[in-house]
N, C-alpha and C positions, 0 to 999 in steps of 0.2 A: 578707284579713286585717283584723280590726277594729282601727283605730288607737287608741292610748291617748289619753285626752282631752287637748286642749290647754288651757293655762291660761285661766281665764275672762277674764282681762285681755286676752289675745291675741284671743279670740273677739269681744270687744266693741270692737275698734278698726277696724271696717270703715268706709270713707268715708261710706257712707249706711246707718245703722242701720235695720233693718226698721221699717215704720210701726207694726206692732203691738207692738214692743218698747219699753215705756215705763219700764223700770227703768234708771236712770242710776247707774252704780257706780264710774266713774272720771272724773277731771278731763278727760281727753281726750274722753270721750264727752259730757260736759256741754258742752264747747266746740263739738262738732259740732252738737248741738241748738241751742245759743245762736246759732250762726252762721246758722241758718235762721229765727231770730226767735221760736221758740215752744217753751215748756216745758209747754204745756197738757196736763193729764192725766198728766204724768210723775211718777214716784216717784224722788226723788233721795236716795241712801243714803250717809251718812257721808262726804261729800266736803268738803274744806276750800275754802270759797268766799269767804274773806276778801279775795282779790284779784279777785273777779268781781262787784263791786258794780255797775259800769256795765252789765254784761250782764244782771244780775238786774233792773235798772231798766227795760230796754228790751224784754225778752222778754214775750210773752204767757204768764202763769202761771196762767190759769184752771184750777181743779181740780187743780193740781199739789200734791204733798205733799213736803215737805223733812224728811227723817228724820236728825236728829243731824248737821246740816251747820253747821260754824262759819261765821258771816257777820257783817257789820256790822249793828248793831241797826237802823240806818236802812233797810238792805236788807230785813231781816226784817219791819219795819213796812210797807214798801211792798208786799211780797209778800202779806201778810195783807189789805191793802186791795184788792189785785188779785184776791183770791179764792182764794189758796193757803192751805194749812195748813202751819204751821212748827212742828216739834217740835225744840226746841233740844237741843244736846248736854248730857249729864248730867255735871256737874263731878265730878272726883275718882274716876272709875271706872278700873280697870286694863284695861278692855276697851270696845269700841264695840258697844252693843246693837243698833244699826241697820246693822251692817256689810253690805256687798254682796258681798264675796268671801270665799272660804275662807282659812284661815290657811296660812302656810308655816312650815316648821321654823325658818327664819331669823327670822321674826317672833316666834314664841313663845319662842325661846331668845335673843332680843336681850339683850345685856348679860352673857351667860354668861362671856365671856373676862375681863371687868373686875371684875364683882361677884359671880361665882358664880351657881349656880342660883337662889338666893333672890332675886336682883335681876331675874330675867327676868319678862316679862309672864305667862308660864305660871304661875310660882310666885305672883305677886301676885294673879292672878285666883283661884287656889285659896284664898289667904289671905282674900280678900274673900268668897268663897263660904262658908268656914268661919265667918266672922264674922256672916253674914247669914242662913244657911239655917235656923237654929233660932229666930230672934227673932220670927217671925210678921209681919214687916214686909211689907205688901202691895206697897209700892213696889219693894222688892228682888226679890220673887218675880215681879213684873211685868217687871222689867228682864231677869231670867233667861229668862223665857218669850219676850220679844221677841227677845233674842239668839239663842235656840235656833231660833226660827222663821226668822230671817234666815239662819242657817246651813243649815237645810233647804232654803230657797229657792235658795241659792247651790250647794248640792250637786246639786239637781235640774238646774240649768242646766249644771253641769259634765258630768253623766253622761247628758245627754238622749239620746245615740245610742250609748252604750257598752254592750258586752257584759261584764257585771261578774261576776266569780267572787269570792265571799267566802272568806277563809281564816281560820278560827277556831282558837284554841289558847291555852294558858296563858301568863301573864306570867312564870312562874318558869323557863322554858326558858333556860338560860344560854348565852351565847356560848362558842364553843370546844367544844361538845358535838356528837355525831353528829346528835342531834335538831335542833339549831339549823341545822346545815349542810343537813340534809334539807329543812327548811322553806324555807330560802333557795333551794335548787335547785328546789323546787316553784314558788315565786314566779317564778323566772326562766323555767321551762318554760311557765307559764301566760301570762306576758307575751309571750313569743316566739310563742305560739300565737295571739296577737291579742286576748287577754282583758285587761280592766282588773282588776288585783288590788285588792281592798278588804279591809282588816283593821280590827281594833279600835284600831289606831293606837298601841298601847303597846309595852312591851318584850317580850322573849321570842319566842314563836312569831310574834307580830304583827310585830315588828321584822324578824325573819328573812325573812318573806314579802315585806315591803316592800323589804328589801335585795335580794332576788332580782330583783324587778321593776326596781329601780334598776340592777342589774348587767346586765340583759337586752340593753342596747345595746352592751356592750363584749365584747371577746374573752373566752373561757371562763376564761382564767387570772386575769382580774381578780377574780372572785368568790373564788377560792382565796386570793389575796393579801389581799383585804379581810377574809375570815374570820380569817386569821392575825393581822392587825392588831387586829381587834376583840376577839379572845380575851384580849388584855392587860387589858381591863376587862370581865370576864365578866358582871357584873350591875350594875343600877342601885342596888343597895345594896352597900356603905354610902354611896357617893358618886354622886349623880345627875350632878354636874358632870363627874367623870372619865368616866363612862359616855357622856354626851352628847358630850364633847370628842373621844372616840375615833371616834364616828360622823362628826362634822364633819371630822376629819382625813381619813377615807376619802373623804368628799365633795369635800374640797379637792384630794386627789390625783387623783380621777376625777370632774371636774365634769360637770354636764349629763347625769345618768343618766336611765333610763327613768321614766316617770310611773306613779304609783299613788296610791291614796287610803287615808288612815287616818282612822278615826272614833273618837277617844278621848273621854274624859269627865273632868271635874273632880270627879265624884262619888267616883271612886277616886283621891284626890289623891296617894297614894303611888306611883301609876303615871304617870310622865312620858310625854309623846308621844315617838315615835321620829323621828329625823332623816331617815329614808329614804323616808317617805311624802311625795311632793312636794306633795300637797294634804291639808290636815288640817281636818276638820270636827269641831271640838271642842265638846262640849255640856256644859251644867250638869246636865240631866236624863238620868240613865242609861237610863231606860225609853225615852225618845225616841230616844236614841242606838242602843240595841240593836235596836229595831224598825226604825229607819231603815236600819241597816246590812244587816239581813237582807232587808228589803223591796226594797232596791236591788240585791241579789245575784241578778240576773235570769237568769244563765247557770249558776248552781249554787253550792253551798257545800261546802267541804272542811273537815272537823273533825279537827284534830290532837289528840293527847292533851292533856287539860287537866283541870281540877277543876270546882268548882261553877259557875263562870261559863260554861264551855264546855258543860256538861250543860244548863244553862238555855238556851243558844243552840240546841242541838240541837232541843229541843222548842218553842222559839219559832219555829224554821223549820218544824218538822213540822206545827204547827197549821194554818197557811194552806194547806200542801200537802194535809193531810187534808180540809179543808173546801173546797179549791179557791177560796178567797176572793180570791186574787190571780190567778186563771186557772189555766192548766195547771201542774201541779206542777213545781218546778225540781229538778234533781239534788241529792242529798245523799250525800256520801261520808265515811264514818268511817274514819280511818286508825289502824291498830294493833289487831289482833284481841284480843290479851291485855288491852289497856287497856279496850276497850269491851265485852268479854264477861265478864271476870273482875274486874278491879280496880274498874271503874265500869260495870256491865252495862247500858248504855243501848241497845246494839244489839238485844237480844231484845225490849225494849219497843217500840222503833221498828219492828221487824219485825211485831210483833203489831198495832200501830196501822195499818200499811200494808196488812195482808193483805186482799185482795179489793177494794182501792181502786186508783185510777189511779196513786197515788204509789208503789205496790209496785214498779213497773218503773223507778222513779227513785231508788232508794236502793241503796247498796252499802257493803260492809265490805271493806277491803283490808288486807293484811298490812304493807305499808310505803308510804312516801310516794312512791316511784318509780312505783308502779302507778297513782297517782291521776289523772294527766293522761289516760292512755289510757282509763281507766274513765269519766272525765268525758265524754270524746268519745263513748263508746258510749251512755251514759245520755242525753246530749243529743240523740242521733239516735233515741232511743226503744228502743234495743237493751238487752237484759239481759246484763250482763257476767258472766263466770264468777266473778270475785272477790266477787260480792255475797252469796254464801252463807257460812255459818260452817263 
């Protein structure tokens, strides 16, 4: 069974970090390197070093790069003299552009209980994005690009050995519906089968799949009870705060759930991140986010009923499968025949694209979400499952 990824912070606290690992992303890791007397060649990301002036003065810092690390000015001057590059923190930002780790729900929703959603780092980052995205300021666009590249680096580190299944679907799927329950059970099944569940990290089908992965470590009845509690706040409209608080209430009642990944974006600011994805890779650039989510779904992608965004994701996934630009095609499963053949007939086009190519044996259309895990297993082994036809 493939384990879900452990938090990056946990992976980086070994007594002796590998010699080739030169990214320092936590204070504990900095102290480990400093104790050996050398930071040479290291990349130190967004760590508060105000209390480490003495260590900075005595360590070899040749070729080191300090990215957004608060420190005494005397320490910064000494590091530059020693041959290091020091990029200071940018004042006034609601986010850290050089961050070394992914977000957590607690981090993005900090302040929710006291000040409401508008007081949270998530809302403040979106407000900054709205203020700067259209003014043509090269500095703001550079900060967004640095942030998103840092997030991609952290995401790669987290998923380095994971078997990832992406679950795609619309944000409008309401809590308390059969569709939401089905998506949650899908996420639970995938997690229990040893896959790492990855979603777009937002509400609706995305939240449901992350909830299922969170519930995977508990008894089956937990998910039924959680669904009942969440149904009291069915949507993130009209109140993101009420919607988010309901999720945190579930997490408080059942702490330490199963791990999964959410990859949301501030581009769609009306979509808040969900609280059940234990690791959140939130981006400013939606194109980077979309491509990154699908590129990392190395064990397959399940497409639940959705609208324009989900249709786009189907063909974003189909293109590298068609050209085999990422290697062997990964399984693609579309759920709900009526939706994908009549309402939004993406399946016939996908079939036409796949015909005669190696991806033809890796696509399937199923009638309901319960069929998806078994079909995924069949497609992963190269078999052609019976539900793949219309």
